[in-house]
Structure formats: structure tokens, C-alpha cells
C-alpha positions in Angstrom: -41.0 27.3 42.9 -40.7 29.3 46.2 -39.7 27.7 49.4 -41.1 30.6 51.5 -44.4 29.0 52.5 -46.8 31.4 54.1 -44.1 34.2 53.9 -44.8 34.7 50.2 -47.3 37.5 49.5 -48.2 41.2 50.0 -48.1 42.1 53.7 -49.4 45.3 55.2 -47.9 46.6 58.4 -50.9 47.3 60.6 -49.5 47.8 64.1 -46.2 48.5 65.9 -45.7 47.7 69.5 -42.9 49.3 71.5 -41.7 46.6 73.9 -40.1 48.8 76.5 -43.1 51.1 77.0 -45.9 48.6 76.1 -47.4 51.2 73.7 -49.0 50.2 70.4 -49.5 52.4 67.4 -52.0 51.6 64.6 -50.1 52.2 61.3 -52.6 50.6 58.9 -53.4 54.0 57.4 -49.8 54.6 56.4 -49.9 51.9 53.7 -46.5 50.3 54.5 -46.0 47.0 52.7 -43.5 44.2 52.8 -43.8 41.9 49.7 -42.1 38.6 49.3 -41.9 36.5 46.2 -39.2 33.8 45.6 -35.9 35.4 46.6 -37.0 39.0 46.6 -38.3 41.1 49.5 -39.6 44.6 48.7 -40.5 47.4 51.1 -42.8 50.1 49.8 -44.7 53.1 51.1 -47.8 53.1 49.0 -49.2 56.3 50.5 -46.3 58.7 50.0 -44.0 56.7 47.7 -41.0 57.9 49.6 -39.6 54.4 50.1 -39.4 51.7 47.5 -36.5 49.3 48.0 -35.5 45.7 47.4 -33.7 43.6 50.1 -32.1 40.3 50.4 -33.6 38.0 53.0 -33.1 34.7 54.8 -36.1 32.9 56.3 -36.3 29.8 58.4 -39.0 28.6 60.8 -38.1 31.0 63.6 -36.3 34.0 62.1 -36.4 36.5 59.2 -33.2 38.3 58.3 -33.6 41.4 56.1 -30.4 42.8 54.7 -28.6 44.6 51.8 -31.4 47.0 51.0 -31.2 48.7 47.6 -33.3 51.7 46.4 -35.6 50.7 43.5 -34.0 53.0 40.9 -33.1 51.0 37.8 -31.9 53.9 35.7 -29.2 54.4 38.4 -28.4 50.8 39.0 -30.6 50.2 42.1 -28.0 51.8 44.5 -27.6 50.3 48.0 -28.9 52.2 51.0 -26.1 53.5 53.2 -28.4 54.7 56.0 -31.3 52.8 57.7 -33.4 55.9 58.3 -35.8 55.3 55.3 -36.5 51.8 56.7 -37.5 53.0 60.2 -41.2 53.4 59.4 -41.2 49.7 58.6 -39.7 48.9 62.0 -36.3 48.1 60.5 -33.6 49.9 62.5 -30.4 48.7 60.7 -29.2 47.7 57.3 -29.0 44.1 58.4 -31.7 43.1 60.9 -33.0 39.8 62.1 -36.5 39.4 63.5 -37.9 36.5 65.5 -41.1 35.2 63.8 -43.7 35.0 66.5 -46.6 34.2 64.1 -46.8 33.3 60.5 -50.0 32.0 58.9 -51.7 32.4 55.6 -53.2 35.7 56.7 -51.2 37.1 59.6 -47.5 37.6 60.6 -45.9 39.0 63.7 -42.2 39.8 63.8 -40.3 40.8 66.9 -36.9 42.6 67.3 -35.2 43.6 70.5 -37.3 46.8 70.6 -40.4 46.3 68.5 -43.2 43.9 67.7 -44.5 44.3 64.1 -48.0 43.1 63.1 -48.8 42.4 59.5 -51.9 41.3 57.6 -51.8 39.7 54.2 -53.6 41.6 51.5 
């Protein structure tokens, strides 16, 4: 049984706020998803299929750490990513990143890094 509470599920990234400029960008049409089940976190681009990776994560009431991303490529052993560039559309700027959890309910999640605020809706 999972201990993730409301974090479990299929989350669509809907909006990205840049904290320094105060600008917001609607990204709902890009179909970027973060999926959580038990001890697995998956990042997938459902529109272009250019990103599909699994990550380790640590979750408590106030933070979500996402780290050790590996490309979903079973024939080649799910190789670890060595560059965070493919993760940037998801608002993840490093291979080991911790977000503050500003909101987490059964239908909405807001994560905040030093530079970005990420808004998700559960699908």
C-alpha cells in the first residue's frame, strides 16, 4: 500500500509561473505529465513522446525531491540521464531537485522551486 496520500495519481502540468518576472505560461496543451504510484515517479510528454523517464522521489508534507532520472528504455537497461535538459519542460532544472509543496489536494498540486511555481491538475 502506498504512503503517498494525495500525491499518487496522474498529474498534468497546466501552468508555469516564473517567480522573478511574475509571468505565467499556460502549458496545458503540451500534455506534460507527472505520474506517481507507490515508489515510482514517471515524467512523460504525451504530445511529442520526446521524454519518458522514471525517477526516484522522496515526499513529505512540505517537500518533494525528484532525483536519479532514468530514460524509459528497457531494451538498453533504462540508462540514467546525464543532463537535465530533457526535464526542463517539466520545470525540473537539475538531476536532483527539491520542490516546496505549496498545495496538494485530491485534484490540485502546486510545487515551487527557487525560480518556478508549477501548477498541476489531477487527471
